[in-house]
N, C-alpha and C positions, 0 to 999 in steps of 0.2 A: 490716416496716412494715404497719400496718393499712390495708386497702383500703377505699375509700369508694365506696358504691353509691348512686345517686340513683334513687328510685322515683317514677314519675309516673303518677298515676291519679286520676280524679275521684270514685271511690268511697271514701269515708272509711274504711269498715270494712275494705276490702281493703288500703288504704294502711297502716292500722294493723297489720293482720295480717302483711303482708309485712315491715314495719319490725321488728316483734317477732321474726319468724323469722330475718331476716338479722342482727339484732343478737346473737341467741343463737349464731349461727355465727361471731361475732367481727368482723363488718363494721361500719364506721361508716356510718350511713344518713342521707341527705338526702331530703326529700320535696317534691313539688310536685303541685298539683291541676289544672294545665292547661299547655299548651305555653308560654305567655308566662312564667309563673312558673318553668317548667323552664329556659328560656333564661337567666334571671337567676341561678338556682341553679347552673347549669352553669358560668357565667362566674366566679361568686364562689367556689364550692366545689370546682371542678375534679375531678369524680368520676372514678374509674377505670373505672366501668361504669354504664350506664343501663338500667333496666328501664322500658319505655315503653308505656303504654296507647295505643291508636289513637284511639278515639272519645272526645273530650273537648270541652268548651265553650271558647270564646275562641280557642284554637289547638289543632288536633288533632295527633296524633302524626306524621302525614305532613308537615305544615308545619313542625313542630318539627325533624324530621330534615333537611328542606331547608335550614333556616336554620342549624342547629347544624353540619352537615357543611361549611359554608363556613368555619367557624372551628376545628373540632376533629374528630379521628378517633376519639373515644371509642367503645369497643365498646357496641353497643346490642342488647338482647334485647327484641323487640317482643311485647306482649300484645295479642291480638285476639280478640274474640267473634265475628268474621265467619268464615264457613266458605268463602266464595268464594275460589278459588285466586288470582284476579286481585288481590285485596286483599293477599294475602301476597306475591305477586310484586312489587307496587308497593313494599311495604315493603323488600324485599330490594334492589330497584333503587335505592332512596333511601339505602341504606347500612346497613340493619339486618344484624347478624351472625347472628341466630337469631330464631326466633319460637316462641311458646307460645300455644296456642289455649285460651281460656276455655271451660268451667271446667277448671282444671288442678290437679295435685297440687303442694302446696308443696315436697314432697321432690324432685319432678322439676325444679322451677324452681331450687332450691338446687343440684342436681346440674349443671344447665346453667350456672349461674353459676361453679361451681368448675371445670367443664371449660373454659369460656371463659378464665378466668384462667390455667389451665395452658397453654392453647394460645398465649396471647400472652406467656408468660414467656420468659426468655432460653434460647437453645439454643446451647451452647458448641461443639458438634461440627459445626454446619452450615457450609457454604461461604458466606461473606458475599456474594460477587459471582458471579452466574451469568450467562453469556452464551451463547446459542445462536442462530446466524444473526444476524438483525437485532434480536433481543430481548435486552435487558439488564435484570437485576434486582439491586438492591443492598439487602440486608437491613438494614444499619445505618442507612441514610438513608431506607428505605422508598420507594425510587425505582425506577421502571420507565420504560424508553424503548424505542421501536421506530423503527429507522432514525434513531437519535439525537434523536428527538422525544419529549419527556416525555409519559407517559400517566398520567392520574389514575385510581387504582383504590381501591375500598373495601377495608377491612381483610380481609374474607373473600376477595375477588377476588385480592388480593395473596398471601394464604396459599395459596390454591388453585393459583395460578400457580407459586409457589415449590415446592410439593410436587411438581408434575409436572416442572418444569424440573430439579429435583435428581436425577431418574431418567428421562432422556429415553428413549423407547421402551418403558418399562414401562407395562403396562396397569393402571389403577386402577379397581376397581369403584366404583359409586356409594356402596355401603355403606362401603368403606374410606376414600374421600375424606371422607364425612360424619363418620366416626369421627375422622379426623385433624383435621378442622375443628372439631368440637364435642365430641370426647372420648367420644361415645356415639352409638349408632344407635337411633333411635326409629321405629317403624313409621309409614310415611306421610310421613316427612320427607326421603326420598331425593330427592324432587322439588326440594328446595332446591338440590342440586348442579347439576341441569339449568339452573336459573335463573341461578346464578352463572356457569356455563360460557357460557350464551348472552350474558350481559352482558359477560363477559371477551372473548369473541370479537368482540363489536361494537367493542371498544376496541383490540385488538391485531392483528386480522386485516385484511389488505388487502381481502379479500372474505369477510365472515362467512358467506355462504352456501356457500362452498367453502373451508373452513378449511385452512390449510397448517401451522399450528402445533399447535393443539389438535384432535386427531383423535378421532372417535367410533369405538369398537370395538363394533359392534352386538351387542346382547345381553349385553354385559359392562360397558362404561364408557368411560373416556377415557384418552388418553395424549398426552404432548407429543412431537411428531415428533423422531426421532433424526437426521433429515436436516438438515444445515445449509443453510438457505435464504439466498441472497444478499440484500443490502439492496435496497430498491426505489429507483429513481431519483426 
């Protein structure tokens, strides 16, 4: 079945270029020139993935993500001309799955699209329900709870948690986690993993400053604790 991608950018030439490239790769493409138009297109066209510019008139990419995430968990690749790390962090906190900095190679963007589709595809060999201590993760329903209380995670946070919970005690380097999340490792993007881990800890840890579940292995990466922690009262 043909995948549908919505491209959101206020630069007409870039919008046209990306549409042509993605259509040649066999994707159906929807376009929007600002966040307001993108909200309408997303509701009507139900895209499988969104490529989203940040700086736009009427409604920027950040506000679009805030509103869209209330209704849908569509994967989002954020396009940004900003080089400030804080802007990228904000996008990831709002639910972006990946980001590409302008100017970028169209081939790189297509590769990231393909990698993201591979990542969210079905995995028949995985264990559908994982439970370690007070943390429960259900792949089929995309549900996570801690101490029987539901926890809302972005798609990338969910996948990161699932990767580590599937192999408790195993140490994952940032590069390995990034490859599992995005299908490729690009220099300078490993910081993305740290942002996702920080956000994830804030949602599942009783004390994010002293994590009991997602442990840092200094100089290497992260692991999910193999120790079964009792539920909190």
